[in-house]
N, C-alpha and C positions, 0 to 999 in steps of 0.2 A: 906506139900503136902500129899495129901491123894491118895492112890491107890485103885482103885476099881477093884475087881476081880470077874469075873463071874465064879462061880464054875461049872456051867453046861457046859461051853465052854471047848472044848478039849484043851489039852495042846500042844503048838507048840515047836517043838524041834529046836535046833540051826542049825543043818545040813540042815534041810528043808529050813530054812530062807536063808541060803547061796546059795542053788541051785536056788532059785527064783532070788536072786540078780545076780547070775552068768548068768542066762538066760537073764535078762534085760541088762547086760553088753555086752553079745554077740550080742544082737539085736542092741544096740547102736554102737558097733564096726562094725557090718555089714552095718549099715546105714552110718557110717563115710567112710567106704571103698567104698561104692556105690557112695557117694558124691565125693570122691577123684577121682574115675574112671570117673564120669560124668564131673568133672572139667578138667581132663586130656584130655578127648575127645573134650571138648569145646576149650581148648587151642590148640590142634592139628588142629581142624577145622579152628580156627583163624589164625594159623601159615600157613596153606595151602592157605587160602584166601590171606594173606599178601604176600606169595611167588608168587602166580599167579599175584597179582597186581603189584609186583615189576618186574616180567617178562614182563608184558605189558608195564610198564613204560620204561623198558630197550629197548623194541621193538620200542616204540614211539621215544625214544631218538635216536636210530639208524636211523629211518626213517627221523627224523629232520636233522641229520648229512648228510644223503644222499641228502636231499632237499637243504641244504646249499651248498653242492658240485655241485649239478645240477645248482643252481642259479649262482654259480661262473662260471661254464662252459658256461651257457647261456649268461651271461654278456660278457664273452670273445668273444663268437661268434657274439653277437650284435655289439661289438666294431669292430670286423673284417669286418662285413657287412657295418657298418657305414663308416669305412675307405675306403672300396671299392666303395661305392656310392659317397663319397666325391671325390675320385680319378676320377670317371667317370664325375662328374660335372666339375672338373678341366680340364679334357680333352676336354669336350664340350666348356668350356669357352675359351680354347686355339684355338679350331677349328672355333668357331663362327666368329672371325674377318676375317679369310681367306675366309669363306663362304660368308660373307657380301661383301668382295672385289670381289668375283666371280660374285655375283648378280649385283653389281654396274657395273662391266665390261660388263656383258650381257645387262644391261639396256642402257649403253652408246652405245653399238654396235647396239642395236635396235633403239635408237634415231637417230644414224647416218644413219641407213637404212631407216628411215622414213623422213629424211631431205628433199627429193625431194617433199614431200607433204606439202603444206602450212597449216596454221592454219584454213583457210576457206575451205579446202578440194580441192583447186585448185593446180595444179602441179606447181612446181617452173620452172623457165626459163630453167634450165639445165637438167630437167628430160626428160627421153626418152619417146616418145609418139609412141605407136604402133597402126596401124589402126585396127578397129574392123569390123568384117563382120556383115552384117545385119541379118544373120541367128542366131547370138548369142542372139539377142533380141526377136526373134519369137520362140515360143515353137514348137516342132515337130508336135504336134496335136493341132490345134487351137481350137478345140471343148472342149478340157479339160481345165478347169480353175484350174490348180494345181499350187500352189505356190512352186517353186523349193526348197526353204529353208525348208518349212514344209515337203515336200516329202522326202528330204534328211535326215531330222531328224527322220521321221517315220520309215524308213527302213535303219538301220545302215549297213546292209550287202551290200547295193547298193552304199554306200559312198566310194569314192576313197580316198586313203591316201593323206593327204595334202602335197603338195610339195611347196617349196619356189617359189613364183610367183612374177613377176614384176608388178608394178602398171601400169595399163592401163586405160587411160581416154577414154570416148566415143568420137566418131567423133563429131566435132562441129555442124554438121547438125542434129545430133540425138536429139530427144526430151526426152531421158532417162538419168538419172544420175546414175552412177555406184557407189555402196556403198559396201565396204568390211568390214566385222566385224572383231573383234579381233581374233576370232578362225579360220579365213581364208575363211569363206563363203562369196560369192559375190552375191549380188542381185541388181536389177535395180529398180529405182523409176522414175515414169513419172514426168517430169518437167512441171509445168503449166505455 
């Protein structure tokens, strides 16, 4: 191996070489320290992020537990309401037969009250016949052609409270037929 020396080049001392190597070592050390600090900061940021995420997960878990307890309470209340409604239906089912009996009793009483009237509208032989005055057939003012049924329906304030009435047939010499409706109104139809 051959070494070539430049005689014109200045000579380098060993101490000087050491100082240059020391400066490079210090720079590398500073760079490593800077990288370590940067990594530590990144690890701290990641740890804070994970801590916040775990806190949010814990909060969501707590809310889910509250929701499940709310669901349990709601289910119990719905069961209570359902039991109450079923109880009301049972009460209604127990009351209905007695109500139907009352209705049937009322209908039979009504049918017994209508027994004097035959199917064709004629009175039965045992029915009580009251004479009718001729003034019942003629209106107070003959010029007015007002139907008493329409007039009574038009002004409810003029209507009299309905009282239980006996069935009255017109006199045999009358040319009008008396018709009583289910709501208690009476009107007369001319027989032809």
